[in-house]
All heavy atoms as TSV, in Angstrom:
chain	resi	resn	atom	element	x	y	z
A	1	MET	N	N	119.993	136.682	133.454
A	1	MET	CA	C	120.800	135.674	132.756
A	1	MET	C	C	120.255	135.539	131.366
A	1	MET	O	O	119.071	135.684	131.083
A	1	MET	CB	C	120.575	134.324	133.535
A	1	MET	CG	C	121.454	133.276	132.963
A	1	MET	SD	S	121.515	131.665	133.742
A	1	MET	CE	C	120.800	131.850	135.343
A	2	SER	N	N	121.209	135.208	130.445
A	2	SER	CA	C	120.814	135.145	129.006
A	2	SER	C	C	120.029	133.890	128.753
A	2	SER	O	O	120.124	132.922	129.554
A	2	SER	CB	C	122.065	135.127	128.172
A	2	SER	OG	O	122.755	133.900	128.280
A	3	ASP	N	N	119.277	133.864	127.682
A	3	ASP	CA	C	118.513	132.677	127.322
A	3	ASP	C	C	119.441	131.469	127.045
A	3	ASP	O	O	119.075	130.349	127.478
A	3	ASP	CB	C	117.653	132.958	126.101
A	3	ASP	CG	C	116.480	133.860	126.368
A	3	ASP	OD1	O	116.131	133.998	127.603
A	3	ASP	OD2	O	115.989	134.499	125.398
A	4	GLN	N	N	120.530	131.719	126.403
A	4	GLN	CA	C	121.485	130.668	126.163
A	4	GLN	C	C	121.996	130.046	127.429
A	4	GLN	O	O	122.039	128.867	127.542
A	4	GLN	CB	C	122.647	131.130	125.304
A	4	GLN	CG	C	123.721	130.097	124.948
A	4	GLN	CD	C	123.145	128.903	124.248
A	4	GLN	OE1	O	122.446	129.085	123.211
A	4	GLN	NE2	N	123.549	127.695	124.598
A	5	ARG	N	N	122.324	130.855	128.359
A	5	ARG	CA	C	122.837	130.376	129.610
A	5	ARG	C	C	121.792	129.667	130.381
A	5	ARG	O	O	122.055	128.582	130.946
A	5	ARG	CB	C	123.381	131.577	130.467
A	5	ARG	CG	C	124.120	131.125	131.612
A	5	ARG	CD	C	124.946	132.287	132.188
A	5	ARG	NE	N	125.312	131.957	133.588
A	5	ARG	CZ	C	125.833	132.928	134.341
A	5	ARG	NH1	N	126.009	134.119	133.903
A	5	ARG	NH2	N	126.105	132.625	135.606
A	6	ASP	N	N	120.534	130.120	130.336
A	6	ASP	CA	C	119.398	129.441	130.930
A	6	ASP	C	C	119.299	128.018	130.341
A	6	ASP	O	O	119.091	127.051	131.064
A	6	ASP	CB	C	118.064	130.143	130.731
A	6	ASP	CG	C	117.947	131.325	131.625
A	6	ASP	OD1	O	118.642	131.369	132.690
A	6	ASP	OD2	O	117.080	132.195	131.281
A	7	ASP	N	N	119.350	127.961	129.002
A	7	ASP	CA	C	119.253	126.642	128.319
A	7	ASP	C	C	120.411	125.757	128.743
A	7	ASP	O	O	120.173	124.561	128.954
A	7	ASP	CB	C	119.284	126.858	126.816
A	7	ASP	CG	C	118.023	127.521	126.306
A	7	ASP	OD1	O	117.000	127.630	127.030
A	7	ASP	OD2	O	118.091	128.008	125.145
A	8	ASP	N	N	121.592	126.270	128.774
A	8	ASP	CA	C	122.725	125.489	129.183
A	8	ASP	C	C	122.566	124.891	130.591
A	8	ASP	O	O	122.805	123.745	130.850
A	8	ASP	CB	C	124.025	126.291	129.157
A	8	ASP	CG	C	124.484	126.662	127.781
A	8	ASP	OD1	O	123.937	126.016	126.812
A	8	ASP	OD2	O	125.306	127.478	127.639
A	9	VAL	N	N	122.103	125.762	131.552
A	9	VAL	CA	C	121.881	125.317	132.939
A	9	VAL	C	C	120.800	124.181	132.939
A	9	VAL	O	O	120.936	123.205	133.612
A	9	VAL	CB	C	121.502	126.521	133.829
A	9	VAL	CG1	C	121.020	126.039	135.154
A	9	VAL	CG2	C	122.718	127.417	133.994
A	10	GLN	N	N	119.769	124.403	132.267
A	10	GLN	CA	C	118.646	123.423	132.197
A	10	GLN	C	C	119.119	122.121	131.606
A	10	GLN	O	O	118.789	121.030	132.114
A	10	GLN	CB	C	117.445	124.004	131.437
A	10	GLN	CG	C	116.739	125.044	132.224
A	10	GLN	CD	C	115.594	125.680	131.420
A	10	GLN	OE1	O	115.393	125.394	130.186
A	10	GLN	NE2	N	114.907	126.628	131.981
A	11	ARG	N	N	119.905	122.230	130.567
A	11	ARG	CA	C	120.440	120.930	129.949
A	11	ARG	C	C	121.382	120.259	130.927
A	11	ARG	O	O	121.316	118.970	131.064
A	11	ARG	CB	C	121.124	121.231	128.604
A	11	ARG	CG	C	120.251	121.225	127.461
A	11	ARG	CD	C	121.045	121.109	126.157
A	11	ARG	NE	N	122.160	122.108	126.044
A	11	ARG	CZ	C	121.968	123.332	125.603
A	11	ARG	NH1	N	120.754	123.746	125.201
A	11	ARG	NH2	N	122.960	124.192	125.521
A	12	TYR	N	N	122.216	121.013	131.556
A	12	TYR	CA	C	123.125	120.413	132.572
A	12	TYR	C	C	122.376	119.745	133.711
A	12	TYR	O	O	122.649	118.571	134.030
A	12	TYR	CB	C	124.068	121.532	133.172
A	12	TYR	CG	C	124.946	121.094	134.270
A	12	TYR	CD1	C	126.023	120.249	134.023
A	12	TYR	CD2	C	124.741	121.513	135.572
A	12	TYR	CE1	C	126.889	119.908	135.061
A	12	TYR	CE2	C	125.538	121.196	136.588
A	12	TYR	CZ	C	126.567	120.334	136.371
A	12	TYR	OH	O	127.378	119.931	137.420
A	13	GLN	N	N	121.374	120.423	134.259
A	13	GLN	CA	C	120.593	119.871	135.293
A	13	GLN	C	C	119.811	118.580	134.874
A	13	GLN	O	O	119.770	117.602	135.538
A	13	GLN	CB	C	119.674	120.861	135.904
A	13	GLN	CG	C	119.040	120.468	137.178
A	13	GLN	CD	C	120.051	120.219	138.289
A	13	GLN	OE1	O	121.013	120.984	138.482
A	13	GLN	NE2	N	119.789	119.233	139.090
A	14	ALA	N	N	119.237	118.689	133.686
A	14	ALA	CA	C	118.501	117.507	133.131
A	14	ALA	C	C	119.423	116.335	132.926
A	14	ALA	O	O	119.032	115.196	133.216
A	14	ALA	CB	C	117.835	117.911	131.821
A	15	SER	N	N	120.630	116.566	132.520
A	15	SER	CA	C	121.665	115.500	132.283
A	15	SER	C	C	121.967	114.878	133.638
A	15	SER	O	O	122.020	113.628	133.738
A	15	SER	CB	C	122.850	116.121	131.701
A	15	SER	OG	O	123.914	115.170	131.665
A	16	ILE	N	N	122.168	115.669	134.670
A	16	ILE	CA	C	122.481	115.134	136.009
A	16	ILE	C	C	121.258	114.370	136.526
A	16	ILE	O	O	121.450	113.198	137.011
A	16	ILE	CB	C	122.794	116.260	136.998
A	16	ILE	CG1	C	124.126	116.899	136.630
A	16	ILE	CG2	C	122.733	115.756	138.447
A	16	ILE	CD1	C	124.462	118.129	137.468
A	17	GLU	N	N	120.074	114.817	136.343
A	17	GLU	CA	C	118.921	114.107	136.845
A	17	GLU	C	C	118.706	112.774	136.071
A	17	GLU	O	O	118.337	111.780	136.702
A	17	GLU	CB	C	117.690	115.060	136.809
A	17	GLU	CG	C	117.776	116.121	137.764
A	17	GLU	CD	C	116.634	117.124	137.700
A	17	GLU	OE1	O	115.714	116.975	136.876
A	17	GLU	OE2	O	116.765	118.183	138.350
A	18	ALA	N	N	118.895	112.791	134.780
A	18	ALA	CA	C	118.759	111.573	133.989
A	18	ALA	C	C	119.767	110.536	134.416
A	18	ALA	O	O	119.479	109.314	134.576
A	18	ALA	CB	C	118.903	111.881	132.497
A	19	ARG	N	N	120.981	110.912	134.580
A	19	ARG	CA	C	122.087	110.006	135.037
A	19	ARG	C	C	121.718	109.529	136.466
A	19	ARG	O	O	121.960	108.304	136.736
A	19	ARG	CB	C	123.439	110.725	134.984
A	19	ARG	CG	C	124.580	109.861	135.426
A	19	ARG	CD	C	124.735	108.683	134.416
A	19	ARG	NE	N	125.766	107.840	134.924
A	19	ARG	CZ	C	125.596	106.511	135.144
A	19	ARG	NH1	N	124.434	105.936	134.833
A	19	ARG	NH2	N	126.552	105.768	135.611
A	20	ALA	N	N	121.207	110.304	137.313
A	20	ALA	CA	C	120.866	109.925	138.645
A	20	ALA	C	C	119.758	108.885	138.600
A	20	ALA	O	O	119.877	107.873	139.315
A	20	ALA	CB	C	120.432	111.197	139.491
A	21	ARG	N	N	118.818	109.055	137.732
A	21	ARG	CA	C	117.736	108.023	137.687
A	21	ARG	C	C	118.253	106.684	137.215
A	21	ARG	O	O	117.897	105.647	137.703
A	21	ARG	CB	C	116.606	108.547	136.727
A	21	ARG	CG	C	115.715	109.614	137.287
A	21	ARG	CD	C	114.536	109.898	136.420
A	21	ARG	NE	N	114.851	110.370	135.091
A	21	ARG	CZ	C	115.092	111.612	134.792
A	21	ARG	NH1	N	115.009	112.573	135.744
A	21	ARG	NH2	N	115.396	111.966	133.573
A	22	ALA	N	N	119.165	106.787	136.262
A	22	ALA	CA	C	119.816	105.476	135.725
A	22	ALA	C	C	120.554	104.779	136.800
A	22	ALA	O	O	120.551	103.587	136.990
A	22	ALA	CB	C	120.638	105.812	134.526
A	23	LEU	N	N	121.361	105.626	137.553
A	23	LEU	CA	C	122.145	105.108	138.607
A	23	LEU	C	C	121.289	104.380	139.674
A	23	LEU	O	O	121.596	103.302	140.133
A	23	LEU	CB	C	123.077	106.149	139.200
A	23	LEU	CG	C	124.062	105.759	140.268
A	23	LEU	CD1	C	125.007	104.782	139.747
A	23	LEU	CD2	C	124.762	106.969	140.794
A	24	VAL	N	N	120.232	105.083	140.096
A	24	VAL	CA	C	119.333	104.545	141.079
A	24	VAL	C	C	118.600	103.288	140.606
A	24	VAL	O	O	118.339	102.349	141.354
A	24	VAL	CB	C	118.353	105.657	141.618
A	24	VAL	CG1	C	117.212	104.996	142.433
A	24	VAL	CG2	C	119.095	106.738	142.343
A	25	ALA	N	N	118.307	103.248	139.296
A	25	ALA	CA	C	117.660	102.033	138.774
A	25	ALA	C	C	118.579	100.827	138.907
A	25	ALA	O	O	118.096	99.727	139.189
A	25	ALA	CB	C	117.311	102.276	137.301
A	26	HIS	N	N	119.891	101.019	138.767
A	26	HIS	CA	C	120.815	99.949	138.916
A	26	HIS	C	C	121.309	99.724	140.351
A	26	HIS	O	O	121.758	98.621	140.706
A	26	HIS	CB	C	122.087	100.166	138.013
A	26	HIS	CG	C	121.778	99.975	136.549
A	26	HIS	ND1	N	121.199	100.892	135.756
A	26	HIS	CD2	C	122.027	98.927	135.757
A	26	HIS	CE1	C	121.097	100.416	134.530
A	26	HIS	NE2	N	121.539	99.158	134.489
A	27	HIS	N	N	121.224	100.763	141.190
A	27	HIS	CA	C	121.704	100.680	142.515
A	27	HIS	C	C	120.702	101.370	143.494
A	27	HIS	O	O	120.956	102.475	144.013
A	27	HIS	CB	C	123.082	101.326	142.683
A	27	HIS	CG	C	124.109	100.661	141.809
A	27	HIS	ND1	N	124.664	99.470	142.160
A	27	HIS	CD2	C	124.584	101.038	140.621
A	27	HIS	CE1	C	125.592	99.188	141.230
A	27	HIS	NE2	N	125.586	100.032	140.283
A	28	PRO	N	N	119.553	100.775	143.662
A	28	PRO	CA	C	118.473	101.421	144.507
A	28	PRO	C	C	118.993	101.790	145.889
A	28	PRO	O	O	118.411	102.703	146.547
A	28	PRO	CB	C	117.367	100.451	144.523
A	28	PRO	CG	C	117.772	99.231	143.776
A	28	PRO	CD	C	119.093	99.483	143.187
A	29	GLU	N	N	119.940	101.097	146.393
A	29	GLU	CA	C	120.408	101.358	147.752
A	29	GLU	C	C	121.149	102.700	147.892
A	29	GLU	O	O	121.364	103.258	148.948
A	29	GLU	CB	C	121.462	100.223	148.228
A	29	GLU	CG	C	122.774	100.173	147.502
A	29	GLU	CD	C	122.800	99.552	146.173
A	29	GLU	OE1	O	121.706	99.140	145.626
A	29	GLU	OE2	O	123.953	99.352	145.672
A	30	LEU	N	N	121.431	103.315	146.669
A	30	LEU	CA	C	122.077	104.595	146.678
A	30	LEU	C	C	121.104	105.768	146.555
A	30	LEU	O	O	121.534	106.910	146.375
A	30	LEU	CB	C	123.149	104.658	145.495
A	30	LEU	CG	C	124.284	103.692	145.582
A	30	LEU	CD1	C	125.128	103.812	144.343
A	30	LEU	CD2	C	125.120	103.871	146.850
A	31	ALA	N	N	119.851	105.494	146.507
A	31	ALA	CA	C	118.843	106.513	146.144
A	31	ALA	C	C	118.946	107.751	147.013
A	31	ALA	O	O	118.860	108.860	146.526
A	31	ALA	CB	C	117.417	105.901	146.282
A	32	ASP	N	N	119.138	107.561	148.364
A	32	ASP	CA	C	119.197	108.707	149.214
A	32	ASP	C	C	120.419	109.594	148.920
A	32	ASP	O	O	120.339	110.814	148.874
A	32	ASP	CB	C	119.194	108.341	150.697
A	32	ASP	CG	C	117.899	107.754	151.147
A	32	ASP	OD1	O	116.838	108.035	150.494
A	32	ASP	OD2	O	117.852	107.053	152.218
A	33	ASP	N	N	121.583	108.923	148.749
A	33	ASP	CA	C	122.807	109.678	148.427
A	33	ASP	C	C	122.702	110.357	147.036
A	33	ASP	O	O	123.180	111.554	146.918
A	33	ASP	CB	C	124.017	108.770	148.481
A	33	ASP	CG	C	124.328	108.273	149.866
A	33	ASP	OD1	O	124.005	108.949	150.842
A	33	ASP	OD2	O	124.846	107.121	149.934
A	34	VAL	N	N	122.172	109.724	146.068
A	34	VAL	CA	C	122.001	110.256	144.745
A	34	VAL	C	C	121.113	111.498	144.694
A	34	VAL	O	O	121.376	112.544	144.212
A	34	VAL	CB	C	121.566	109.174	143.727
A	34	VAL	CG1	C	121.276	109.924	142.379
A	34	VAL	CG2	C	122.650	108.149	143.542
A	35	GLU	N	N	119.916	111.362	145.535
A	35	GLU	CA	C	119.016	112.462	145.639
A	35	GLU	C	C	119.658	113.681	146.268
A	35	GLU	O	O	119.516	114.792	145.855
A	35	GLU	CB	C	117.796	112.020	146.373
A	35	GLU	CG	C	116.732	113.136	146.534
A	35	GLU	CD	C	116.150	113.715	145.302
A	35	GLU	OE1	O	116.224	113.010	144.240
A	35	GLU	OE2	O	115.625	114.802	145.281
A	36	ALA	N	N	120.485	113.419	147.327
A	36	ALA	CA	C	121.162	114.465	148.006
A	36	ALA	C	C	122.112	115.212	147.054
A	36	ALA	O	O	122.268	116.442	147.062
A	36	ALA	CB	C	121.887	113.958	149.236
A	37	TYR	N	N	122.821	114.406	146.183
A	37	TYR	CA	C	123.742	115.034	145.264
A	37	TYR	C	C	122.993	115.843	144.250
A	37	TYR	O	O	123.424	116.989	143.923
A	37	TYR	CB	C	124.439	113.855	144.534
A	37	TYR	CG	C	125.356	114.406	143.397
A	37	TYR	CD1	C	126.581	115.003	143.679
A	37	TYR	CD2	C	124.923	114.333	142.060
A	37	TYR	CE1	C	127.372	115.504	142.710
A	37	TYR	CE2	C	125.708	114.830	141.056
A	37	TYR	CZ	C	126.921	115.425	141.350
A	37	TYR	OH	O	127.733	115.921	140.347
A	38	VAL	N	N	121.825	115.400	143.754
A	38	VAL	CA	C	121.082	116.136	142.728
A	38	VAL	C	C	120.642	117.469	143.337
A	38	VAL	O	O	120.749	118.515	142.671
A	38	VAL	CB	C	119.899	115.288	142.201
A	38	VAL	CG1	C	118.897	116.177	141.403
A	38	VAL	CG2	C	120.402	114.112	141.369
A	39	LEU	N	N	120.152	117.416	144.562
A	39	LEU	CA	C	119.697	118.632	145.249
A	39	LEU	C	C	120.852	119.622	145.449
A	39	LEU	O	O	120.703	120.801	145.259
A	39	LEU	CB	C	119.019	118.339	146.618
A	39	LEU	CG	C	117.710	117.620	146.489
A	39	LEU	CD1	C	117.180	117.159	147.861
A	39	LEU	CD2	C	116.652	118.394	145.742
A	40	LYS	N	N	121.941	119.138	145.841
A	40	LYS	CA	C	123.177	119.960	145.976
A	40	LYS	C	C	123.620	120.593	144.663
A	40	LYS	O	O	123.957	121.779	144.632
A	40	LYS	CB	C	124.360	119.049	146.512
A	40	LYS	CG	C	125.640	119.845	146.780
A	40	LYS	CD	C	126.644	118.875	147.422
A	40	LYS	CE	C	128.006	119.520	147.187
A	40	LYS	NZ	N	128.922	118.843	146.235
A	41	GLU	N	N	123.535	119.882	143.619
A	41	GLU	CA	C	123.890	120.442	142.306
A	41	GLU	C	C	122.883	121.556	141.902
A	41	GLU	O	O	123.305	122.523	141.380
A	41	GLU	CB	C	123.892	119.305	141.197
A	41	GLU	CG	C	125.133	118.447	141.305
A	41	GLU	CD	C	126.400	119.226	141.114
A	41	GLU	OE1	O	126.597	119.889	140.044
A	41	GLU	OE2	O	127.294	119.179	141.994
A	42	ARG	N	N	121.577	121.315	142.189
A	42	ARG	CA	C	120.577	122.304	141.952
A	42	ARG	C	C	120.857	123.613	142.693
A	42	ARG	O	O	120.836	124.644	142.170
A	42	ARG	CB	C	119.226	121.798	142.322
A	42	ARG	CG	C	118.273	121.523	141.233
A	42	ARG	CD	C	116.912	121.210	141.707
A	42	ARG	NE	N	116.612	119.878	141.082
A	42	ARG	CZ	C	115.865	118.984	141.573
A	42	ARG	NH1	N	115.302	119.085	142.764
A	42	ARG	NH2	N	115.559	117.887	140.886
A	43	ASP	N	N	121.239	123.440	143.967
A	43	ASP	CA	C	121.492	124.591	144.815
A	43	ASP	C	C	122.746	125.314	144.275
A	43	ASP	O	O	122.808	126.568	144.257
A	43	ASP	CB	C	121.742	124.190	146.266
A	43	ASP	CG	C	120.510	123.757	146.991
A	43	ASP	OD1	O	119.396	124.054	146.415
A	43	ASP	OD2	O	120.591	123.094	148.034
A	44	GLU	N	N	123.769	124.545	143.843
A	44	GLU	CA	C	124.993	125.156	143.343
A	44	GLU	C	C	124.674	125.957	142.050
A	44	GLU	O	O	125.257	127.048	141.814
A	44	GLU	CB	C	126.032	124.005	143.074
A	44	GLU	CG	C	127.400	124.643	142.701
A	44	GLU	CD	C	128.427	123.513	142.596
A	44	GLU	OE1	O	128.502	122.663	143.425
A	44	GLU	OE2	O	129.252	123.592	141.603
A	45	CYS	N	N	123.868	125.435	141.219
A	45	CYS	CA	C	123.433	126.137	139.954
A	45	CYS	C	C	122.854	127.468	140.336
A	45	CYS	O	O	123.135	128.492	139.697
A	45	CYS	CB	C	122.505	125.369	139.126
A	45	CYS	SG	S	123.345	124.021	138.137
A	46	VAL	N	N	121.996	127.476	141.340
A	46	VAL	CA	C	121.359	128.761	141.797
A	46	VAL	C	C	122.408	129.761	142.268
A	46	VAL	O	O	122.371	130.899	141.846
A	46	VAL	CB	C	120.276	128.470	142.892
A	46	VAL	CG1	C	119.803	129.781	143.440
A	46	VAL	CG2	C	119.140	127.649	142.338
A	47	VAL	N	N	123.364	129.261	143.025
A	47	VAL	CA	C	124.480	130.158	143.515
A	47	VAL	C	C	125.242	130.617	142.321
A	47	VAL	O	O	125.543	131.864	142.244
A	47	VAL	CB	C	125.384	129.386	144.470
A	47	VAL	CG1	C	126.593	130.169	144.794
A	47	VAL	CG2	C	124.641	129.092	145.796
A	48	LEU	N	N	125.615	129.827	141.390
A	48	LEU	CA	C	126.399	130.203	140.251
A	48	LEU	C	C	125.657	131.237	139.394
A	48	LEU	O	O	126.224	132.170	138.797
A	48	LEU	CB	C	126.862	129.050	139.444
A	48	LEU	CG	C	127.884	128.106	140.106
A	48	LEU	CD1	C	128.095	126.835	139.275
A	48	LEU	CD2	C	129.193	128.865	140.279
A	49	GLU	N	N	124.348	131.001	139.278
A	49	GLU	CA	C	123.465	131.882	138.431
A	49	GLU	C	C	123.413	133.283	139.053
A	49	GLU	O	O	123.262	134.290	138.340
A	49	GLU	CB	C	122.064	131.310	138.291
A	49	GLU	CG	C	122.025	130.128	137.424
A	49	GLU	CD	C	120.681	129.442	137.500
A	49	GLU	OE1	O	119.758	130.027	138.003
A	49	GLU	OE2	O	120.551	128.306	136.925
A	50	THR	N	N	123.326	133.354	140.390
A	50	THR	CA	C	123.081	134.662	141.054
A	50	THR	C	C	124.283	135.258	141.588
A	50	THR	O	O	124.618	136.376	141.255
A	50	THR	CB	C	122.015	134.429	142.144
A	50	THR	OG1	O	122.526	133.456	143.133
A	50	THR	CG2	C	120.672	134.007	141.544
A	51	GLN	N	N	124.996	134.605	142.465
A	51	GLN	CA	C	126.151	135.246	143.178
A	51	GLN	C	C	127.354	135.462	142.319
A	51	GLN	O	O	128.061	136.445	142.482
A	51	GLN	CB	C	126.464	134.396	144.397
A	51	GLN	CG	C	125.418	134.470	145.422
A	51	GLN	CD	C	125.719	133.597	146.599
A	51	GLN	OE1	O	126.763	133.158	146.821
A	51	GLN	NE2	N	124.670	133.438	147.479
A	52	THR	N	N	127.619	134.625	141.376
A	52	THR	CA	C	128.736	134.805	140.471
A	52	THR	C	C	128.588	136.001	139.634
A	52	THR	O	O	129.510	136.717	139.223
A	52	THR	CB	C	129.123	133.572	139.660
A	52	THR	OG1	O	127.986	133.189	138.901
A	52	THR	CG2	C	129.599	132.419	140.519
A	53	GLN	N	N	127.372	136.293	139.187
A	53	GLN	CA	C	127.082	137.434	138.367
A	53	GLN	C	C	127.425	138.705	139.174
A	53	GLN	O	O	128.011	139.689	138.715
A	53	GLN	CB	C	125.648	137.521	137.919
A	53	GLN	CG	C	125.324	136.532	136.820
A	53	GLN	CD	C	123.892	136.614	136.432
A	53	GLN	OE1	O	123.035	137.003	137.207
A	53	GLN	NE2	N	123.621	136.334	135.158
A	54	CYS	N	N	127.039	138.752	140.516
A	54	CYS	CA	C	127.330	139.920	141.320
A	54	CYS	C	C	128.784	140.094	141.514
A	54	CYS	O	O	129.285	141.217	141.419
A	54	CYS	CB	C	126.638	139.726	142.674
A	54	CYS	SG	S	124.808	139.677	142.566
A	55	VAL	N	N	129.484	139.007	141.720
A	55	VAL	CA	C	130.931	139.147	141.901
A	55	VAL	C	C	131.606	139.589	140.606
A	55	VAL	O	O	132.551	140.460	140.664
A	55	VAL	CB	C	131.527	137.741	142.294
A	55	VAL	CG1	C	133.045	137.782	142.283
A	55	VAL	CG2	C	131.044	137.321	143.717
A	56	THR	N	N	131.138	139.052	139.445
A	56	THR	CA	C	131.748	139.543	138.191
A	56	THR	C	C	131.491	141.073	138.071
A	56	THR	O	O	132.424	141.800	137.662
A	56	THR	CB	C	131.126	138.769	137.048
A	56	THR	OG1	O	131.333	137.415	137.234
A	56	THR	CG2	C	131.653	139.201	135.739
A	57	LEU	N	N	130.295	141.491	138.271
A	57	LEU	CA	C	130.019	142.903	138.222
A	57	LEU	C	C	130.871	143.787	139.130
A	57	LEU	O	O	131.442	144.804	138.725
A	57	LEU	CB	C	128.568	143.254	138.460
A	57	LEU	CG	C	127.615	142.785	137.408
A	57	LEU	CD1	C	126.146	142.989	137.867
A	57	LEU	CD2	C	127.856	143.509	136.132
A	58	MET	N	N	131.123	143.255	140.357
A	58	MET	CA	C	131.957	143.974	141.332
A	58	MET	C	C	133.376	144.057	140.810
A	58	MET	O	O	134.014	145.066	140.904
A	58	MET	CB	C	131.943	143.323	142.673
A	58	MET	CG	C	130.676	143.530	143.400
A	58	MET	SD	S	130.461	142.598	145.012
A	58	MET	CE	C	132.082	142.316	145.518
A	59	LEU	N	N	133.884	142.964	140.183
A	59	LEU	CA	C	135.256	142.948	139.717
A	59	LEU	C	C	135.388	143.843	138.517
A	59	LEU	O	O	136.384	144.586	138.378
A	59	LEU	CB	C	135.648	141.530	139.317
A	59	LEU	CG	C	135.911	140.580	140.544
A	59	LEU	CD1	C	136.090	139.139	140.019
A	59	LEU	CD2	C	137.011	141.025	141.406
A	60	GLU	N	N	134.369	143.869	137.589
A	60	GLU	CA	C	134.366	144.793	136.514
A	60	GLU	C	C	134.423	146.238	136.874
A	60	GLU	O	O	135.180	147.062	136.360
A	60	GLU	CB	C	133.211	144.525	135.565
A	60	GLU	CG	C	133.277	143.243	134.786
A	60	GLU	CD	C	132.012	142.923	134.014
A	60	GLU	OE1	O	131.025	143.714	134.135
A	60	GLU	OE2	O	132.019	141.945	133.328
A	61	ARG	N	N	133.595	146.591	137.884
A	61	ARG	CA	C	133.531	147.945	138.305
A	61	ARG	C	C	134.796	148.328	139.115
A	61	ARG	O	O	135.222	149.511	139.069
A	61	ARG	CB	C	132.309	148.177	139.173
A	61	ARG	CG	C	131.063	148.100	138.374
A	61	ARG	CD	C	129.821	148.298	139.219
A	61	ARG	NE	N	128.712	148.269	138.382
A	61	ARG	CZ	C	127.451	148.130	138.812
A	61	ARG	NH1	N	127.184	147.985	140.120
A	61	ARG	NH2	N	126.430	147.920	137.961
A	62	ALA	N	N	135.415	147.411	139.826
A	62	ALA	CA	C	136.607	147.752	140.575
A	62	ALA	C	C	137.846	147.906	139.680
A	62	ALA	O	O	138.770	148.647	140.018
A	62	ALA	CB	C	136.907	146.609	141.565
A	63	GLY	N	N	137.811	147.241	138.581
A	63	GLY	CA	C	138.972	147.301	137.646
A	63	GLY	C	C	138.892	148.405	136.726
A	63	GLY	O	O	139.243	149.458	136.608
């Protein structure tokens, strides 16, 4: 992955985590659900970073 894309992913994840902290500060009863969402987003980023590159390469080679 390129450095720019790494930076974008890190900024995106940091933004989600910051918003999650603010949300939990105002609504502590949502902490478990918000944490689950943050973890899901982290996992999705990993999938997008790895598996989408493979699919793109397959499509480029097939075309």
